[in-house]
C-alpha positions in Angstrom: 85.1 -87.7 -54.9 88.4 -88.5 -53.2 90.3 -89.2 -56.3 88.9 -86.2 -58.1 90.4 -83.8 -55.4 94.0 -85.3 -55.5 96.7 -85.0 -58.2 98.4 -88.3 -59.2 101.1 -88.4 -56.6 98.5 -87.6 -53.7 96.4 -90.4 -55.1 99.4 -92.9 -54.6 100.0 -91.8 -51.1 96.2 -92.1 -50.6 96.4 -95.7 -51.9 99.2 -96.5 -49.7 97.4 -95.2 -46.6 94.5 -97.4 -47.5 96.8 -100.4 -47.6 98.4 -99.3 -44.4 95.1 -99.0 -42.6 93.9 -102.4 -43.8 97.2 -104.3 -43.1 98.7 -102.4 -39.9 95.4 -100.9 -38.3 92.3 -102.8 -38.8 93.5 -106.4 -37.5 94.8 -104.8 -34.4 92.7 -101.7 -33.4 90.3 -103.9 -31.1 93.1 -105.0 -29.1 94.7 -101.5 -28.9 91.2 -100.4 -27.6 91.3 -103.2 -24.9 94.7 -102.2 -24.0 94.1 -98.4 -24.1 97.4 -98.0 -25.7 98.9 -97.8 -29.2 102.1 -99.6 -29.9 105.1 -97.1 -30.4 106.0 -99.1 -33.7 102.7 -98.1 -35.4 104.0 -94.5 -35.4 107.4 -95.6 -36.8 105.5 -97.5 -39.6 103.3 -94.4 -40.1 106.5 -92.2 -40.4 108.0 -94.5 -43.1 104.8 -93.6 -45.4 105.3 -90.0 -44.4 102.4 -89.6 -42.4 104.1 -88.1 -39.7 105.2 -85.2 -41.8 102.4 -85.0 -44.5 102.3 -81.3 -44.9 106.0 -80.6 -44.0 108.4 -79.9 -47.0 110.4 -82.4 -48.6 113.5 -80.4 -47.8 112.8 -81.3 -44.2 111.9 -84.8 -44.8 108.1 -84.5 -45.2 105.7 -85.4 -48.0 105.0 -81.8 -48.8 101.1 -82.4 -49.4 98.4 -80.0 -49.6 96.1 -79.5 -46.5 93.2 -80.7 -48.7 95.0 -84.1 -49.2 96.2 -84.4 -45.6 92.5 -83.6 -44.6 91.2 -86.5 -46.8 94.1 -88.9 -45.4 93.0 -88.2 -41.8 89.3 -88.9 -42.8 90.4 -92.2 -44.1 92.5 -93.2 -41.3 89.6 -92.2 -38.9 87.2 -94.4 -40.5 89.6 -97.4 -39.2 90.7 -96.1 -35.9 90.1 -92.8 -34.4 92.6 -92.6 -31.8 95.5 -93.3 -34.2 94.2 -90.6 -36.8 93.8 -88.4 -33.8 97.4 -88.6 -32.7 98.8 -88.5 -36.1 96.7 -85.4 -36.9 97.8 -83.4 -33.8 101.5 -84.5 -34.3 101.3 -83.0 -37.8 99.1 -79.7 -37.3 100.2 -78.9 -33.7 103.7 -80.0 -32.8 105.4 -80.2 -36.1 103.4 -77.5 -37.7 104.3 -75.0 -34.8 108.0 -75.9 -35.2 107.9 -75.5 -39.1 105.9 -72.2 -38.9 107.9 -70.5 -36.1 111.1 -72.2 -35.5 114.4 -71.0 -36.4 116.3 -72.7 -39.6 118.8 -74.2 -37.1 115.7 -75.8 -35.2 113.9 -76.9 -38.2 116.8 -78.7 -39.6 117.9 -80.2 -36.2 114.5 -81.5 -34.9 111.9 -81.7 -37.8 113.5 -84.6 -39.8 113.2 -86.9 -36.7 109.7 -85.8 -36.0 108.4 -86.4 -39.6 110.4 -89.7 -40.0 108.6 -91.4 -37.0 111.9 -91.5 -35.0 110.6 -89.0 -32.8 106.9 -88.2 -31.6 105.9 -84.6 -30.9 103.4 -83.1 -28.5 101.9 -79.6 -28.1 101.2 -78.4 -24.6 98.9 -75.5 -24.0 96.1 -76.8 -21.7 96.3 -76.8 -17.8 94.1 -77.5 -15.0 92.8 -73.9 -15.0 93.2 -72.9 -18.6 92.2 -74.3 -21.8 90.4 -72.0 -24.1 91.2 -69.2 -21.6 94.9 -68.8 -22.5 94.9 -65.9 -19.9 94.6 -68.6 -17.2 98.0 -70.1 -17.9 100.1 -70.5 -14.9 102.9 -72.4 -16.1 106.0 -70.0 -16.1 109.2 -69.9 -18.1 112.2 -68.0 -16.3 115.4 -67.0 -17.9 118.5 -67.9 -16.1 122.3 -67.5 -16.8 122.1 -71.1 -18.2 118.9 -70.4 -20.4 115.2 -70.9 -19.9 113.5 -73.1 -17.3 109.9 -74.0 -17.2 107.7 -74.8 -14.1 104.2 -75.8 -14.3 101.4 -78.3 -14.8 99.8 -79.3 -18.0 96.6 -81.4 -18.8 95.0 -83.3 -21.5 98.1 -83.3 -23.7 97.9 -85.7 -26.7 100.9 -87.8 -26.9 102.2 -86.1 -23.8 103.8 -89.1 -22.0 105.1 -90.7 -25.6 106.5 -87.5 -27.0 110.2 -87.2 -27.4 110.1 -83.4 -28.0 107.2 -80.9 -26.8 106.0 -77.5 -27.7 105.0 -75.9 -24.6 103.4 -72.5 -24.0 104.5 -70.5 -20.8 104.2 -67.2 -19.3 107.3 -65.0 -19.5 106.1 -62.0 -17.9 103.4 -59.2 -18.8 102.9 -57.2 -22.0 102.4 -53.5 -22.4 98.8 -54.0 -21.8 99.2 -55.7 -18.6 98.2 -59.0 -19.9 100.2 -62.2 -19.6 103.1 -62.6 -22.1 102.9 -66.0 -23.4 105.9 -67.5 -25.2 106.4 -71.0 -26.9 109.3 -73.2 -26.0 110.9 -76.8 -26.9 111.2 -79.2 -24.0 113.0 -82.6 -24.4 111.4 -85.6 -22.9 114.0 -86.1 -20.4 113.0 -83.0 -18.7 109.4 -83.8 -18.4 107.8 -85.3 -15.3 104.8 -87.6 -16.4 102.1 -87.6 -13.8 99.5 -90.0 -15.5 97.8 -91.2 -18.6 94.3 -89.9 -18.3 91.6 -92.6 -18.8 89.1 -91.1 -21.3 85.6 -91.9 -22.4 86.5 -92.3 -26.2 89.8 -92.5 -28.3 90.9 -94.8 -25.2 94.3 -95.7 -26.8 95.3 -92.2 -27.3 98.0 -91.1 -25.1 96.1 -88.2 -23.2 98.5 -87.1 -20.5 98.9 -85.1 -17.3 102.6 -83.6 -17.0 104.5 -81.4 -14.8 107.7 -79.3 -15.3 110.1 -78.5 -12.5 112.7 -75.9 -13.6 112.8 -78.1 -17.0 115.5 -76.9 -19.3 113.8 -75.2 -22.5 114.5 -73.6 -25.7 112.9 -70.6 -27.1 110.7 -71.3 -29.9 110.2 -68.2 -32.0 110.0 -64.6 -30.6 109.4 -64.1 -27.0 105.8 -63.0 -26.3 104.2 -64.3 -29.5 103.2 -67.7 -28.0 99.5 -67.0 -28.0 99.5 -65.6 -31.6 101.3 -68.8 -32.7 98.9 -70.9 -30.9 96.0 -69.5 -32.6 97.6 -69.9 -36.1 98.5 -73.4 -35.4 94.8 -74.1 -34.3 93.4 -73.0 -37.3 95.0 -76.0 -39.0 94.6 -78.4 -36.0 90.7 -77.6 -36.1 90.8 -78.8 -39.8 92.5 -82.1 -38.5 89.6 -82.4 -35.9 86.9 -81.8 -38.5 88.6 -84.4 -40.7 88.5 -86.9 -37.8 84.8 -86.2 -37.2 84.1 -86.9 -40.8 86.0 -90.1 -40.9 84.4 -91.4 -37.8 81.0 -90.3 -39.0 81.5 -92.0 -42.4 82.3 -95.2 -40.7 79.2 -95.2 -38.8 77.1 -94.4 -41.8 78.6 -97.2 -43.7 77.9 -99.8 -40.8 74.3 -98.5 -40.6 73.6 -98.9 -44.3 75.1 -102.3 -44.3 73.3 -103.5 -41.1 70.0 -102.0 -42.4 70.1 -103.9 -45.7 70.9 -107.2 -44.0 68.8 -107.0 -40.7 65.3 -108.3 -41.2 62.3 -107.7 -39.0 58.7 -108.3 -39.6 59.5 -110.2 -42.7 61.7 -107.5 -44.5 65.0 -105.7 -44.3 64.7 -102.7 -41.8 66.1 -100.5 -44.7 62.7 -100.9 -46.2 61.3 -99.0 -43.1 60.6 -95.2 -43.6 62.2 -94.3 -40.2 65.3 -95.9 -41.0 65.4 -94.4 -44.4 65.1 -91.0 -43.0 67.8 -91.4 -40.4 70.1 -92.6 -43.2 69.1 -89.6 -45.6 69.7 -87.1 -42.9 73.1 -88.6 -41.9 74.1 -88.7 -45.5 73.2 -85.0 -46.2 74.8 -83.6 -43.1 77.9 -85.7 -43.7 78.3 -84.4 -47.3 77.9 -80.7 -46.1 80.5 -81.5 -43.1 82.9 -82.7 -45.7 82.7 -80.0 -48.1 83.0 -77.3 -45.1 86.3 -79.3 -43.9 87.7 -79.3 -47.5 86.9 -75.5 -48.0 88.8 -74.7 -44.8 91.7 -76.7 -46.0 91.7 -75.2 -49.5 92.3 -71.7 -47.7 95.3 -72.9 -46.0 96.7 -74.3 -49.5 96.1 -70.8 -50.8 98.0 -69.4 -48.0 95.2 -67.6 -46.4 94.1 -67.5 -42.7 91.2 -69.7 -42.2 90.0 -68.9 -38.5 86.5 -68.6 -39.3 86.2 -71.3 -41.7 88.2 -73.9 -39.4 85.9 -73.0 -36.6 82.9 -73.5 -38.6 84.0 -76.8 -40.0 85.1 -77.9 -36.8 81.9 -77.0 -34.9 79.7 -78.3 -37.8 81.4 -81.5 -38.5 81.9 -82.6 -34.6 78.1 -82.0 -34.0 77.3 -84.0 -37.2 79.5 -86.8 -36.2 77.7 -87.2 -32.9 74.3 -87.3 -34.7 75.4 -89.5 -37.4 77.0 -91.9 -34.8 74.0 -91.9 -32.6 71.6 -92.7 -35.5 73.9 -95.5 -36.5 73.7 -96.9 -33.1 70.0 -96.7 -33.0 69.8 -98.4 -36.3 71.8 -101.3 -35.0 69.3 -101.3 -32.1 70.3 -103.8 -29.1 73.3 -104.9 -31.1 74.7 -101.4 -31.5 74.8 -100.9 -27.8 77.0 -103.8 -27.2 80.7 -104.1 -28.0 80.1 -106.7 -30.6 79.8 -103.9 -33.2 82.2 -100.8 -33.5 79.3 -98.3 -33.7 79.4 -97.8 -29.8 83.0 -97.1 -30.2 82.4 -94.6 -33.0 80.1 -92.8 -30.7 82.4 -92.4 -27.9 85.1 -91.4 -30.2 83.0 -88.8 -32.0 82.4 -86.7 -28.7 86.1 -85.6 -28.4 85.4 -83.6 -31.6 83.0 -81.5 -29.8 85.6 -80.7 -27.2 89.3 -80.9 -28.1 91.0 -77.9 -29.7 88.2 -75.7 -28.4 84.6 -76.7 -27.4 81.5 -76.0 -29.7 80.7 -73.1 -27.4 84.1 -71.6 -28.2 83.8 -72.2 -31.8 80.7 -70.3 -31.8 82.3 -67.4 -30.0 85.1 -67.3 -32.6 82.6 -67.5 -35.6 80.3 -64.8 -34.2 83.3 -62.4 -33.6 84.4 -62.9 -37.1 81.0 -62.4 -38.5 80.3 -59.2 -36.5 83.6 -57.8 -37.2 82.9 -58.3 -41.1 79.8 -55.8 -40.6 82.0 -53.3 -38.6 84.7 -53.4 -41.4 83.6 -54.5 -44.8 87.2 -55.2 -45.7 87.3 -58.1 -43.3 
């Protein structure tokens, strides 16, 4: 199916990604998992392949791939190691994507080539201890001084937060005409960030999930003042496609292992794949996974057409994340006692899949987003 959706150039890139994963990721991911850390050089190597700027225009050093192609690449990478796929997907969709979409021409020419080459790593800092999906709870502030903007505040759960050379940071810059917090986006260099800690997580252990602080950190306005929330929602439409792709890749790896194990594991004189109970779990997983894959590609296709995909991205993220958890849980069950041990990667798949139901908006938030769009379409048939 993958090759049918890609043009010849994209197929060449995809083959290079497979080779990269087999050579540079598969042999080392178990050690990365134990270390709970990804080596900096893996991102440099990914940058040389163009994976740090998949959707960025060639004029800025990127590959200029379609969103459908990048979704399939993230799916493939997630089959090998979800933590790396997550970090690369977030780098592309959130930090680089935000700058490319809303930065000035001077900013794009100055920083994007470094980000897409792998020389720099980017992070996107929205979430705080008391503000995640509720952006109205943001407490980080940016103040304009004679020397420029300064940011003071506290950020949590920032992917690549401590590793990043450049961060896109959302901060409050006042109140708008409606009396609500005015949110603006900024660029902040690593040297002005106060790292607090790497947050230890249940899954995607080697991803740099960070807690950060800013104390009058010099910041550069990114886009127009007061448009930060609008920018964030646009970026999240693409970011959720990345999370959906991550979920599909994890689930596919789990299903692959489950089928192989079922064919080789013998009980009561025959392969457990001959038992109807196992067959039903495999059938349900394969069916749900196919639907999840198609929903993800549909949202990516809308982005390629230059259309908003808020509803479709939320649907894809919601469905694929919950499917991934079911598929991984069944895979572990099919492996029985072996699946519960660290002798097999299926326990890691199940742990890694959980973040897909939480990151970039929980499943509950996705349901709110979807229902609002559905109900609005009945109020206004043009929507």
